[in-house]
C-alpha positions in Angstrom: -59.7 -144.7 -108.5 -60.1 -144.0 -112.2 -62.9 -142.1 -113.7 -64.0 -142.9 -117.2 -64.5 -139.9 -119.3 -68.1 -139.4 -120.6 -68.7 -140.9 -124.0 -68.7 -138.2 -126.7 -71.5 -137.6 -129.0 -71.4 -139.0 -132.5 -72.3 -137.4 -135.8 -74.4 -139.7 -137.9 -74.9 -139.1 -141.7 -78.3 -140.3 -142.7 -79.1 -140.1 -146.5 -81.3 -141.7 -149.1 -79.4 -142.7 -152.2 -80.1 -144.4 -155.5 -78.4 -147.7 -156.2 -75.9 -145.8 -158.3 -75.1 -143.3 -155.5 -77.2 -140.2 -156.3 -79.0 -138.2 -153.6 -81.1 -136.4 -156.2 -81.9 -136.8 -159.8 -81.9 -134.2 -162.5 -83.5 -130.9 -161.6 -83.2 -131.8 -157.9 -85.8 -134.6 -158.2 -86.3 -136.8 -155.1 -89.7 -138.2 -156.2 -87.9 -141.6 -156.5 -87.5 -142.0 -152.7 -89.3 -145.1 -151.5 -91.0 -144.7 -148.2 -93.4 -146.7 -146.0 -94.4 -147.1 -142.4 -91.5 -149.4 -141.8 -89.2 -146.5 -142.8 -91.2 -144.2 -140.5 -90.5 -146.6 -137.6 -86.8 -146.8 -138.5 -86.5 -143.0 -138.5 -88.4 -142.6 -135.2 -85.9 -145.1 -133.7 -83.1 -143.0 -135.1 -84.7 -139.8 -133.7 -84.7 -141.3 -130.2 -80.9 -141.4 -130.3 -80.3 -137.8 -131.5 -81.0 -134.4 -130.2 -79.6 -132.2 -133.0 -80.2 -132.1 -136.7 -77.4 -130.7 -139.0 -78.2 -129.2 -142.4 -76.6 -127.2 -145.1 -78.4 -124.1 -146.2 -80.2 -125.6 -149.2 -81.4 -128.6 -147.2 -82.5 -126.4 -144.3 -84.5 -124.1 -146.6 -86.2 -127.1 -148.3 -87.1 -128.6 -144.9 -88.2 -125.2 -143.6 -90.7 -124.9 -146.5 -92.3 -128.2 -145.7 -92.2 -129.3 -142.1 -93.6 -126.4 -140.1 -97.0 -127.0 -141.8 -97.0 -130.7 -141.2 -98.6 -132.6 -138.2 -98.1 -135.9 -136.5 -95.4 -137.5 -134.4 -92.8 -137.4 -137.2 -93.5 -133.7 -137.9 -93.3 -132.9 -134.2 -89.8 -134.3 -133.9 -88.7 -132.4 -137.1 -90.2 -129.2 -135.8 -88.9 -129.2 -132.2 -85.4 -130.5 -132.4 -82.6 -128.0 -132.4 -80.9 -127.6 -135.8 -77.4 -126.5 -136.7 -77.2 -125.0 -140.2 -73.9 -124.6 -142.0 -74.0 -121.6 -144.3 -71.8 -118.7 -145.4 -74.8 -116.8 -146.9 -77.7 -117.4 -144.6 -78.2 -114.3 -142.4 -81.1 -115.4 -140.2 -82.4 -118.7 -139.0 -85.7 -119.7 -137.6 -87.3 -123.1 -136.8 -85.1 -123.7 -133.7 -81.9 -123.3 -135.8 -78.4 -121.8 -135.2 -76.1 -120.8 -138.0 -72.5 -121.9 -138.2 -70.6 -120.3 -141.1 -68.1 -123.1 -141.9 -67.1 -126.6 -141.1 -64.3 -126.1 -138.6 -63.0 -129.5 -137.3 -62.1 -128.0 -133.9 -65.6 -126.4 -133.4 -67.3 -129.7 -134.5 -65.1 -131.7 -132.1 -66.2 -129.3 -129.3 -69.8 -129.9 -130.2 -69.2 -133.7 -129.9 -67.8 -133.1 -126.4 -70.9 -131.3 -125.1 -73.4 -133.4 -123.1 -76.3 -134.7 -125.1 -77.4 -137.3 -127.6 -75.9 -137.9 -131.0 -76.3 -135.5 -133.9 -77.6 -136.4 -137.3 -76.4 -134.8 -140.5 -79.3 -134.6 -143.0 -77.4 -132.3 -145.3 -76.7 -132.2 -148.9 -73.7 -133.8 -150.6 -71.5 -130.7 -150.3 -71.8 -130.4 -146.6 -71.4 -134.1 -146.1 -68.2 -133.9 -148.2 -66.7 -131.3 -145.9 -67.5 -133.4 -142.8 -66.1 -136.6 -144.6 -62.8 -135.1 -145.6 -62.1 -134.2 -141.9 -63.4 -137.6 -140.7 -66.0 -135.8 -138.6 -68.8 -138.4 -139.4 -68.7 -141.3 -136.9 -71.4 -143.4 -138.6 -72.9 -143.6 -142.1 -76.5 -144.7 -142.4 -77.1 -144.9 -146.1 -80.5 -146.0 -147.3 -80.2 -147.4 -150.8 -83.4 -147.1 -152.8 -84.1 -149.7 -155.5 -83.7 -147.2 -158.4 -80.9 -146.3 -160.9 -80.9 -142.6 -161.8 -78.0 -142.4 -164.2 -77.4 -138.8 -163.4 -78.0 -136.1 -160.8 -76.1 -135.2 -157.6 -73.8 -137.9 -156.1 -73.4 -138.3 -152.4 -69.8 -139.2 -152.4 -67.4 -136.8 -154.0 -63.6 -136.9 -154.4 -62.1 -136.9 -151.0 -58.5 -137.1 -152.2 -58.0 -140.5 -150.5 -59.8 -143.8 -150.0 -62.1 -144.3 -146.9 -62.3 -147.6 -145.2 -65.5 -148.1 -143.2 -66.6 -150.9 -140.9 -70.0 -152.4 -141.5 -72.2 -152.3 -138.3 -75.4 -153.7 -139.8 -77.4 -154.0 -142.9 -81.2 -154.0 -142.9 -83.6 -154.9 -145.7 -86.9 -153.1 -145.7 -90.1 -154.6 -147.2 -90.3 -151.6 -149.6 -87.1 -152.6 -151.3 -84.8 -150.1 -149.5 -81.6 -151.4 -147.9 -79.9 -149.7 -144.9 -76.2 -149.9 -144.9 -74.9 -148.8 -141.5 -71.1 -148.2 -141.3 -68.7 -146.6 -138.8 -65.6 -144.7 -139.6 -62.7 -146.1 -137.4 -60.8 -142.8 -138.1 -63.6 -140.5 -137.0 -62.4 -137.7 -134.7 
């Protein structure tokens, strides 16, 4: 009799980007993000599949400033889900968060082996880069906004080698956004 091992949790990267690949414009501007109820529904569907949010310190602090004062179904999810914050400088975390000081592939793989739903990385580009270079991201859910910024902070940085991803789906939203959903066949 063979027993199939339990499926491991995945790490999903979910980020909004401009058509030219920026996650924020000059002076950390994100006012260009296009959002509507259809996007809310997509995110609620995503939230149903994850039980942990992963942030870098800066993203965590921005979210912490905004979400605890918000109300509604979306805010309830944002405020109640456990969060894992990667930071070497953050001394104390609130808002149902735990601090991890660095991206250690072995520690992250152990997180994936724990029981539970998938985890979503809503981090900035720097933390995403650390996860990418170790192939720790199983799925990329990139939401391309219909805007060209020309400058700002790019999502994808120099990884030292090319990445080949597999397209799982693409979804066009009525607001003009496009979801590109890829998997990394080399994810660990």
